[in-house]
N, C-alpha and C positions, 0 to 999 in steps of 0.2 A: 405593485412590485416593480422596482427600478433595476435595470441591468447594472451589475457591478463592473462587468467587463464589456465594454462597448465595441470590442474588436469583432464581434459577431452580433447577430440579431437574435431575438427571442425564438424565432422560427428555426434559425440555424442551430441554436443550442438544443431545442426540442428534438430536432432531427438527430443530433448526436446522441441524445438520451435514448430515443426510440431504437436507433441502430444498435447501440451497445446492449440494450435489453435483449434484442433479438440474438445478438452474438452470444450473450451469456446463456440463453436458452439452448442454442445449438451446442455450446460447449458442455452443458450438463447432459445433453443426450449422448454426446461422445463419451463422457465419463461413464455413464450408465452402460453403454455398449462395451467399453473396456473392462468394466467390473464384471459384466456377464462373461466376457471372453476369459477373464482371469479365473472365474469359478469353473468354467468348462475346460480349462487348461489350453485354451487357444491363444496362440501368439502370432498376430498378423503383421507385426512390425519388427524391425531389427532391434529397437530398444524394448526393454521389458515394459509390460502394460503399466506397472506401478510408476515407473519413471514418466511415462506419457501422461498418466493421470496427474502427477504432481506438476508437470509443466503446463497442463491444461488449466489447472487451478491458478497457476501464475498468470495465464492469459485472462482468466475470469477476474482475477484481482485487478489487472490493468483496466479492463472494461468497466468494472465497478468504480474504480478510482476516477475514470473519465466521467462517469455519471455524476459522482460526487462533485467534481470540479465544475461540470456544466451547470449543475443545480445551484452551486455557489455563485457562478457567473451570472445566472439569470436573476439573482437577487432573492433566492429563497431565504427565509429567516434562519438564522444560525441554529436555533433549537430543532428545526425541521431536518437539518443535515446530519444529526447525530446517528440516526438509524443507518443511513447510507455509509457513514464513517465506520460504524460497527461491522457492517457487512464487508466493507473493504478490508478491514483488519482480519476478519474471520477467513477470508479467502487468502489473504497474505500469509497467514499461519500455515496454510496447506501447500503453498508453492514458493515461498521465499527462500532465496539463498543469498548470503552476504556477498559472494563474489560478483553477482550480477544485479543485486538489488539495493545497493547503497543509496542511490538517489530516492528510491521508493521508501526506504526507512526514514530518511531525512524528511521527506514530504509527509509521511504518515505521522511522525512525531510532531512536526510543525503544525499540521492541520489539527491534530488532537489538542495541542496547546491552545490554538486559536478557538476551537470549539469548546474548550474547557471540559474535555471528555472525562469520563469516570476513571478512577485509578486502576480498576481491573483491566481496562483496555490497554493502558500504558504497561501494565505488568505483562500482558501478552507480547507486546513489542519488545519489552526488556528481555523476556525469555528467549526470543528469537536472536537478539544480539548476543546473549550469553551462549546459546546453543552453537552459533556459528563463529564464536570468538571474534566478533567485530571489535577491533580496538581502534577507536577514532575519536579525536578531540571534539568534533562537532556533535556527533551522536551522544557522546558522554555528557556534554553540556545540556543537550535537549532532554536526556533522561534525568539528569539532576534536577531539572526544573519541573519534572512531572512525576518522579518516583523517588524512592529512597535509594538513590544510586550514588555511591561515594567514589567510584572509580573516575579518574581523570587522566586519560591517555594524553601524552604530549604530542603524539604524531597524528597526522591526517592520512586517512586511507588514500585520498586524492588531494595532494597538496595544491594542485592547480585545478580548480579555482578556489577551493574551500579554505585554504590557509588564510586568505584575506579576512575571513570571519573572525579569526583569533583576536585581532585588534579590537573589533567591535565588541566581542564577548568580554574582553578584559575591561572595557570601559563600562559595561553594564552593571 
């Protein structure tokens, strides 16, 4: 197995993977405690327990995505990355918001296309885009290439730096 990204070492990537796995375990314990508090009617934080659970899933999604990217970087074969990708998407479903997760959506759609992920995974991402009414040229383009998505928004959620992709896309 040869490193795809030589800006780190195999040991460095493995350390990232191990740390993120530990962080995920800790976050799941936090979620279980919050769920138990919710059952018992206990509110220990200013924000509602369910809001904290959702934001904790967002953190788990980020850690799982870091694991996926580290495994790709160390040279894992593409088919071996599919399960990590599916896990990332499942956590994304539980904690994603369009307002703060635009780049995450672009990454997950792009990685899914690279991995040639199954259509049902793209449908999950598409449902998040629909749910949060994300209207964006680049996201629409990525969805068109992976699902039956006919919408094409003219605007960019973040014109800088993403508007530059419009010329590239129009040439494709």
